[in-house]
Chimera marker file (.cmm) of the C-alpha trace (Angstrom):
<marker_set name="trace">
<marker id="1" x="-0.555" y="0.098" z="0.092" r="1" g="1" b="0" radius="0.5"/>
<marker id="2" x="3.024" y="2.512" z="0.896" r="1" g="1" b="0" radius="0.5"/>
<marker id="3" x="4.057" y="2.189" z="-2.721" r="1" g="1" b="0" radius="0.5"/>
<marker id="4" x="0.852" y="3.763" z="-4.032" r="1" g="1" b="0" radius="0.5"/>
<marker id="5" x="2.132" y="6.553" z="-2.227" r="1" g="1" b="0" radius="0.5"/>
<marker id="6" x="5.022" y="7.055" z="-5.574" r="1" g="1" b="0" radius="0.5"/>
<marker id="7" x="1.816" y="7.950" z="-7.872" r="1" g="1" b="0" radius="0.5"/>
<marker id="8" x="1.875" y="11.117" z="-6.288" r="1" g="1" b="0" radius="0.5"/>
<marker id="9" x="5.177" y="12.334" z="-7.332" r="1" g="1" b="0" radius="0.5"/>
<marker id="10" x="5.186" y="10.331" z="-10.713" r="1" g="1" b="0" radius="0.5"/>
<marker id="11" x="1.830" y="12.064" z="-11.717" r="1" g="1" b="0" radius="0.5"/>
<marker id="12" x="3.200" y="15.592" z="-10.704" r="1" g="1" b="0" radius="0.5"/>
<marker id="13" x="6.342" y="14.736" z="-12.798" r="1" g="1" b="0" radius="0.5"/>
<marker id="14" x="4.533" y="13.811" z="-15.443" r="1" g="1" b="0" radius="0.5"/>
<marker id="15" x="1.744" y="17.236" z="-14.865" r="1" g="1" b="0" radius="0.5"/>
<marker id="16" x="5.080" y="19.300" z="-15.279" r="1" g="1" b="0" radius="0.5"/>
<marker id="17" x="6.488" y="17.770" z="-17.933" r="1" g="1" b="0" radius="0.5"/>
<marker id="18" x="3.538" y="18.354" z="-20.251" r="1" g="1" b="0" radius="0.5"/>
<marker id="19" x="3.045" y="21.816" z="-19.085" r="1" g="1" b="0" radius="0.5"/>
<marker id="20" x="6.817" y="22.624" z="-19.645" r="1" g="1" b="0" radius="0.5"/>
<marker id="21" x="6.240" y="20.408" z="-23.209" r="1" g="1" b="0" radius="0.5"/>
<marker id="22" x="3.381" y="22.842" z="-23.979" r="1" g="1" b="0" radius="0.5"/>
<marker id="23" x="5.146" y="26.242" z="-22.999" r="1" g="1" b="0" radius="0.5"/>
<marker id="24" x="8.236" y="25.152" z="-25.065" r="1" g="1" b="0" radius="0.5"/>
<marker id="25" x="5.815" y="24.340" z="-28.024" r="1" g="1" b="0" radius="0.5"/>
<marker id="26" x="5.311" y="28.586" z="-27.813" r="1" g="1" b="0" radius="0.5"/>
<marker id="27" x="8.570" y="29.564" z="-27.608" r="1" g="1" b="0" radius="0.5"/>
<marker id="28" x="11.347" y="30.563" z="-29.999" r="1" g="1" b="0" radius="0.5"/>
<marker id="29" x="14.949" y="29.484" z="-30.631" r="1" g="1" b="0" radius="0.5"/>
<marker id="30" x="16.786" y="27.937" z="-27.990" r="1" g="1" b="0" radius="0.5"/>
<marker id="31" x="14.556" y="27.921" z="-24.753" r="1" g="1" b="0" radius="0.5"/>
<marker id="32" x="12.200" y="25.978" z="-27.101" r="1" g="1" b="0" radius="0.5"/>
<marker id="33" x="14.786" y="23.168" z="-27.547" r="1" g="1" b="0" radius="0.5"/>
<marker id="34" x="15.537" y="23.625" z="-23.727" r="1" g="1" b="0" radius="0.5"/>
<marker id="35" x="11.948" y="23.250" z="-22.674" r="1" g="1" b="0" radius="0.5"/>
<marker id="36" x="11.813" y="20.191" z="-25.036" r="1" g="1" b="0" radius="0.5"/>
<marker id="37" x="14.793" y="17.980" z="-22.892" r="1" g="1" b="0" radius="0.5"/>
<marker id="38" x="13.142" y="19.682" z="-19.391" r="1" g="1" b="0" radius="0.5"/>
<marker id="39" x="9.827" y="18.171" z="-20.760" r="1" g="1" b="0" radius="0.5"/>
<marker id="40" x="11.239" y="14.522" z="-21.471" r="1" g="1" b="0" radius="0.5"/>
<marker id="41" x="13.517" y="14.803" z="-18.208" r="1" g="1" b="0" radius="0.5"/>
<marker id="42" x="10.352" y="15.070" z="-16.248" r="1" g="1" b="0" radius="0.5"/>
<marker id="43" x="8.978" y="11.977" z="-17.912" r="1" g="1" b="0" radius="0.5"/>
<marker id="44" x="11.566" y="10.050" z="-17.287" r="1" g="1" b="0" radius="0.5"/>
<marker id="45" x="11.922" y="11.083" z="-13.840" r="1" g="1" b="0" radius="0.5"/>
<marker id="46" x="8.327" y="9.914" z="-13.350" r="1" g="1" b="0" radius="0.5"/>
<marker id="47" x="9.022" y="6.311" z="-15.271" r="1" g="1" b="0" radius="0.5"/>
<marker id="48" x="12.037" y="5.845" z="-12.899" r="1" g="1" b="0" radius="0.5"/>
<marker id="49" x="9.999" y="6.723" z="-9.764" r="1" g="1" b="0" radius="0.5"/>
<marker id="50" x="7.599" y="4.481" z="-10.912" r="1" g="1" b="0" radius="0.5"/>
<marker id="51" x="10.123" y="1.798" z="-11.416" r="1" g="1" b="0" radius="0.5"/>
<marker id="52" x="11.398" y="2.100" z="-8.070" r="1" g="1" b="0" radius="0.5"/>
<marker id="53" x="8.225" y="1.710" z="-6.530" r="1" g="1" b="0" radius="0.5"/>
<marker id="54" x="7.541" y="-1.321" z="-8.577" r="1" g="1" b="0" radius="0.5"/>
<marker id="55" x="10.813" y="-2.631" z="-7.781" r="1" g="1" b="0" radius="0.5"/>
<marker id="56" x="10.601" y="-2.329" z="-3.902" r="1" g="1" b="0" radius="0.5"/>
<marker id="57" x="7.530" y="-3.785" z="-3.700" r="1" g="1" b="0" radius="0.5"/>
<marker id="58" x="9.311" y="-7.246" z="-5.587" r="1" g="1" b="0" radius="0.5"/>
<marker id="59" x="12.366" y="-6.778" z="-3.215" r="1" g="1" b="0" radius="0.5"/>
<marker id="60" x="9.968" y="-6.556" z="0.081" r="1" g="1" b="0" radius="0.5"/>
<marker id="61" x="11.853" y="-7.217" z="2.689" r="1" g="1" b="0" radius="0.5"/>
<marker id="62" x="14.344" y="-9.787" z="1.531" r="1" g="1" b="0" radius="0.5"/>
<marker id="63" x="17.452" y="-9.561" z="2.303" r="1" g="1" b="0" radius="0.5"/>
<marker id="64" x="18.945" y="-12.265" z="-0.126" r="1" g="1" b="0" radius="0.5"/>
<marker id="65" x="21.558" y="-14.166" z="2.383" r="1" g="1" b="0" radius="0.5"/>
<marker id="66" x="22.735" y="-10.929" z="3.443" r="1" g="1" b="0" radius="0.5"/>
<marker id="67" x="23.438" y="-9.728" z="7.026" r="1" g="1" b="0" radius="0.5"/>
<marker id="68" x="19.993" y="-7.460" z="7.939" r="1" g="1" b="0" radius="0.5"/>
<marker id="69" x="22.022" y="-5.271" z="10.972" r="1" g="1" b="0" radius="0.5"/>
<marker id="70" x="18.091" y="-4.147" z="12.205" r="1" g="1" b="0" radius="0.5"/>
<marker id="71" x="17.057" y="-7.705" z="12.419" r="1" g="1" b="0" radius="0.5"/>
<marker id="72" x="20.206" y="-9.320" z="13.510" r="1" g="1" b="0" radius="0.5"/>
<marker id="73" x="19.925" y="-12.430" z="11.389" r="1" g="1" b="0" radius="0.5"/>
<marker id="74" x="20.579" y="-14.467" z="8.381" r="1" g="1" b="0" radius="0.5"/>
<marker id="75" x="18.033" y="-14.711" z="6.074" r="1" g="1" b="0" radius="0.5"/>
<marker id="76" x="15.944" y="-18.324" z="6.408" r="1" g="1" b="0" radius="0.5"/>
<marker id="77" x="16.436" y="-18.757" z="2.626" r="1" g="1" b="0" radius="0.5"/>
<marker id="78" x="19.992" y="-18.023" z="1.952" r="1" g="1" b="0" radius="0.5"/>
<marker id="79" x="22.644" y="-20.892" z="1.630" r="1" g="1" b="0" radius="0.5"/>
<marker id="80" x="24.464" y="-19.275" z="4.461" r="1" g="1" b="0" radius="0.5"/>
<marker id="81" x="24.281" y="-21.661" z="8.236" r="1" g="1" b="0" radius="0.5"/>
<marker id="82" x="23.030" y="-19.319" z="11.073" r="1" g="1" b="0" radius="0.5"/>
<marker id="83" x="25.623" y="-18.600" z="13.057" r="1" g="1" b="0" radius="0.5"/>
<marker id="84" x="26.380" y="-19.354" z="16.428" r="1" g="1" b="0" radius="0.5"/>
<marker id="85" x="26.072" y="-17.111" z="19.826" r="1" g="1" b="0" radius="0.5"/>
<marker id="86" x="29.760" y="-16.464" z="20.750" r="1" g="1" b="0" radius="0.5"/>
<marker id="87" x="28.890" y="-17.838" z="24.384" r="1" g="1" b="0" radius="0.5"/>
<marker id="88" x="27.511" y="-21.385" z="23.088" r="1" g="1" b="0" radius="0.5"/>
<marker id="89" x="29.851" y="-24.259" z="23.977" r="1" g="1" b="0" radius="0.5"/>
<marker id="90" x="31.158" y="-26.230" z="21.424" r="1" g="1" b="0" radius="0.5"/>
<marker id="91" x="29.566" y="-29.092" z="19.793" r="1" g="1" b="0" radius="0.5"/>
<marker id="92" x="30.439" y="-32.611" z="20.918" r="1" g="1" b="0" radius="0.5"/>
<marker id="93" x="32.455" y="-34.356" z="19.031" r="1" g="1" b="0" radius="0.5"/>
<marker id="94" x="34.594" y="-31.518" z="17.618" r="1" g="1" b="0" radius="0.5"/>
<marker id="95" x="37.628" y="-31.860" z="18.947" r="1" g="1" b="0" radius="0.5"/>
<marker id="96" x="37.632" y="-35.174" z="17.455" r="1" g="1" b="0" radius="0.5"/>
<marker id="97" x="37.366" y="-34.002" z="13.957" r="1" g="1" b="0" radius="0.5"/>
<marker id="98" x="40.349" y="-31.118" z="14.674" r="1" g="1" b="0" radius="0.5"/>
<marker id="99" x="43.445" y="-32.537" z="12.885" r="1" g="1" b="0" radius="0.5"/>
<marker id="100" x="45.912" y="-33.044" z="15.227" r="1" g="1" b="0" radius="0.5"/>
<marker id="101" x="49.022" y="-30.788" z="14.666" r="1" g="1" b="0" radius="0.5"/>
<marker id="102" x="52.655" y="-32.428" z="14.946" r="1" g="1" b="0" radius="0.5"/>
<marker id="103" x="55.067" y="-32.275" z="17.815" r="1" g="1" b="0" radius="0.5"/>
<marker id="104" x="57.607" y="-29.688" z="17.819" r="1" g="1" b="0" radius="0.5"/>
<marker id="105" x="61.178" y="-30.277" z="18.442" r="1" g="1" b="0" radius="0.5"/>
<marker id="106" x="62.847" y="-28.465" z="21.418" r="1" g="1" b="0" radius="0.5"/>
<link id1="1" id2="2" r="1" g="1" b="0" radius="0.2"/>
<link id1="2" id2="3" r="1" g="1" b="0" radius="0.2"/>
<link id1="3" id2="4" r="1" g="1" b="0" radius="0.2"/>
<link id1="4" id2="5" r="1" g="1" b="0" radius="0.2"/>
<link id1="5" id2="6" r="1" g="1" b="0" radius="0.2"/>
<link id1="6" id2="7" r="1" g="1" b="0" radius="0.2"/>
<link id1="7" id2="8" r="1" g="1" b="0" radius="0.2"/>
<link id1="8" id2="9" r="1" g="1" b="0" radius="0.2"/>
<link id1="9" id2="10" r="1" g="1" b="0" radius="0.2"/>
<link id1="10" id2="11" r="1" g="1" b="0" radius="0.2"/>
<link id1="11" id2="12" r="1" g="1" b="0" radius="0.2"/>
<link id1="12" id2="13" r="1" g="1" b="0" radius="0.2"/>
<link id1="13" id2="14" r="1" g="1" b="0" radius="0.2"/>
<link id1="14" id2="15" r="1" g="1" b="0" radius="0.2"/>
<link id1="15" id2="16" r="1" g="1" b="0" radius="0.2"/>
<link id1="16" id2="17" r="1" g="1" b="0" radius="0.2"/>
<link id1="17" id2="18" r="1" g="1" b="0" radius="0.2"/>
<link id1="18" id2="19" r="1" g="1" b="0" radius="0.2"/>
<link id1="19" id2="20" r="1" g="1" b="0" radius="0.2"/>
<link id1="20" id2="21" r="1" g="1" b="0" radius="0.2"/>
<link id1="21" id2="22" r="1" g="1" b="0" radius="0.2"/>
<link id1="22" id2="23" r="1" g="1" b="0" radius="0.2"/>
<link id1="23" id2="24" r="1" g="1" b="0" radius="0.2"/>
<link id1="24" id2="25" r="1" g="1" b="0" radius="0.2"/>
<link id1="25" id2="26" r="1" g="1" b="0" radius="0.2"/>
<link id1="26" id2="27" r="1" g="1" b="0" radius="0.2"/>
<link id1="27" id2="28" r="1" g="1" b="0" radius="0.2"/>
<link id1="28" id2="29" r="1" g="1" b="0" radius="0.2"/>
<link id1="29" id2="30" r="1" g="1" b="0" radius="0.2"/>
<link id1="30" id2="31" r="1" g="1" b="0" radius="0.2"/>
<link id1="31" id2="32" r="1" g="1" b="0" radius="0.2"/>
<link id1="32" id2="33" r="1" g="1" b="0" radius="0.2"/>
<link id1="33" id2="34" r="1" g="1" b="0" radius="0.2"/>
<link id1="34" id2="35" r="1" g="1" b="0" radius="0.2"/>
<link id1="35" id2="36" r="1" g="1" b="0" radius="0.2"/>
<link id1="36" id2="37" r="1" g="1" b="0" radius="0.2"/>
<link id1="37" id2="38" r="1" g="1" b="0" radius="0.2"/>
<link id1="38" id2="39" r="1" g="1" b="0" radius="0.2"/>
<link id1="39" id2="40" r="1" g="1" b="0" radius="0.2"/>
<link id1="40" id2="41" r="1" g="1" b="0" radius="0.2"/>
<link id1="41" id2="42" r="1" g="1" b="0" radius="0.2"/>
<link id1="42" id2="43" r="1" g="1" b="0" radius="0.2"/>
<link id1="43" id2="44" r="1" g="1" b="0" radius="0.2"/>
<link id1="44" id2="45" r="1" g="1" b="0" radius="0.2"/>
<link id1="45" id2="46" r="1" g="1" b="0" radius="0.2"/>
<link id1="46" id2="47" r="1" g="1" b="0" radius="0.2"/>
<link id1="47" id2="48" r="1" g="1" b="0" radius="0.2"/>
<link id1="48" id2="49" r="1" g="1" b="0" radius="0.2"/>
<link id1="49" id2="50" r="1" g="1" b="0" radius="0.2"/>
<link id1="50" id2="51" r="1" g="1" b="0" radius="0.2"/>
<link id1="51" id2="52" r="1" g="1" b="0" radius="0.2"/>
<link id1="52" id2="53" r="1" g="1" b="0" radius="0.2"/>
<link id1="53" id2="54" r="1" g="1" b="0" radius="0.2"/>
<link id1="54" id2="55" r="1" g="1" b="0" radius="0.2"/>
<link id1="55" id2="56" r="1" g="1" b="0" radius="0.2"/>
<link id1="56" id2="57" r="1" g="1" b="0" radius="0.2"/>
<link id1="57" id2="58" r="1" g="1" b="0" radius="0.2"/>
<link id1="58" id2="59" r="1" g="1" b="0" radius="0.2"/>
<link id1="59" id2="60" r="1" g="1" b="0" radius="0.2"/>
<link id1="60" id2="61" r="1" g="1" b="0" radius="0.2"/>
<link id1="61" id2="62" r="1" g="1" b="0" radius="0.2"/>
<link id1="62" id2="63" r="1" g="1" b="0" radius="0.2"/>
<link id1="63" id2="64" r="1" g="1" b="0" radius="0.2"/>
<link id1="64" id2="65" r="1" g="1" b="0" radius="0.2"/>
<link id1="65" id2="66" r="1" g="1" b="0" radius="0.2"/>
<link id1="66" id2="67" r="1" g="1" b="0" radius="0.2"/>
<link id1="67" id2="68" r="1" g="1" b="0" radius="0.2"/>
<link id1="68" id2="69" r="1" g="1" b="0" radius="0.2"/>
<link id1="69" id2="70" r="1" g="1" b="0" radius="0.2"/>
<link id1="70" id2="71" r="1" g="1" b="0" radius="0.2"/>
<link id1="71" id2="72" r="1" g="1" b="0" radius="0.2"/>
<link id1="72" id2="73" r="1" g="1" b="0" radius="0.2"/>
<link id1="73" id2="74" r="1" g="1" b="0" radius="0.2"/>
<link id1="74" id2="75" r="1" g="1" b="0" radius="0.2"/>
<link id1="75" id2="76" r="1" g="1" b="0" radius="0.2"/>
<link id1="76" id2="77" r="1" g="1" b="0" radius="0.2"/>
<link id1="77" id2="78" r="1" g="1" b="0" radius="0.2"/>
<link id1="78" id2="79" r="1" g="1" b="0" radius="0.2"/>
<link id1="79" id2="80" r="1" g="1" b="0" radius="0.2"/>
<link id1="80" id2="81" r="1" g="1" b="0" radius="0.2"/>
<link id1="81" id2="82" r="1" g="1" b="0" radius="0.2"/>
<link id1="82" id2="83" r="1" g="1" b="0" radius="0.2"/>
<link id1="83" id2="84" r="1" g="1" b="0" radius="0.2"/>
<link id1="84" id2="85" r="1" g="1" b="0" radius="0.2"/>
<link id1="85" id2="86" r="1" g="1" b="0" radius="0.2"/>
<link id1="86" id2="87" r="1" g="1" b="0" radius="0.2"/>
<link id1="87" id2="88" r="1" g="1" b="0" radius="0.2"/>
<link id1="88" id2="89" r="1" g="1" b="0" radius="0.2"/>
<link id1="89" id2="90" r="1" g="1" b="0" radius="0.2"/>
<link id1="90" id2="91" r="1" g="1" b="0" radius="0.2"/>
<link id1="91" id2="92" r="1" g="1" b="0" radius="0.2"/>
<link id1="92" id2="93" r="1" g="1" b="0" radius="0.2"/>
<link id1="93" id2="94" r="1" g="1" b="0" radius="0.2"/>
<link id1="94" id2="95" r="1" g="1" b="0" radius="0.2"/>
<link id1="95" id2="96" r="1" g="1" b="0" radius="0.2"/>
<link id1="96" id2="97" r="1" g="1" b="0" radius="0.2"/>
<link id1="97" id2="98" r="1" g="1" b="0" radius="0.2"/>
<link id1="98" id2="99" r="1" g="1" b="0" radius="0.2"/>
<link id1="99" id2="100" r="1" g="1" b="0" radius="0.2"/>
<link id1="100" id2="101" r="1" g="1" b="0" radius="0.2"/>
<link id1="101" id2="102" r="1" g="1" b="0" radius="0.2"/>
<link id1="102" id2="103" r="1" g="1" b="0" radius="0.2"/>
<link id1="103" id2="104" r="1" g="1" b="0" radius="0.2"/>
<link id1="104" id2="105" r="1" g="1" b="0" radius="0.2"/>
<link id1="105" id2="106" r="1" g="1" b="0" radius="0.2"/>
</marker_set>
């Protein structure tokens, strides 16, 4: 629903683009060229606002496997395992799976 609010600035930019194009058509010389580019720029910005709203709505709150500092956890769909807290004890059998180090000479 909040993404529908993107229609307001897009509508304002579109109307401004039409007004600028209308006024530039009645002008002469370099002001006509500048007005034409300014109108097209307003239309481009309106399209970018709409595309940004569509992308934000489609993307949602998904982090795609990235760590989110606000939620403090990995995304549930990511392939990354969840990291255990630092205060948790080592898993049983972890010492058995370690590679032994060679003895040092004295």
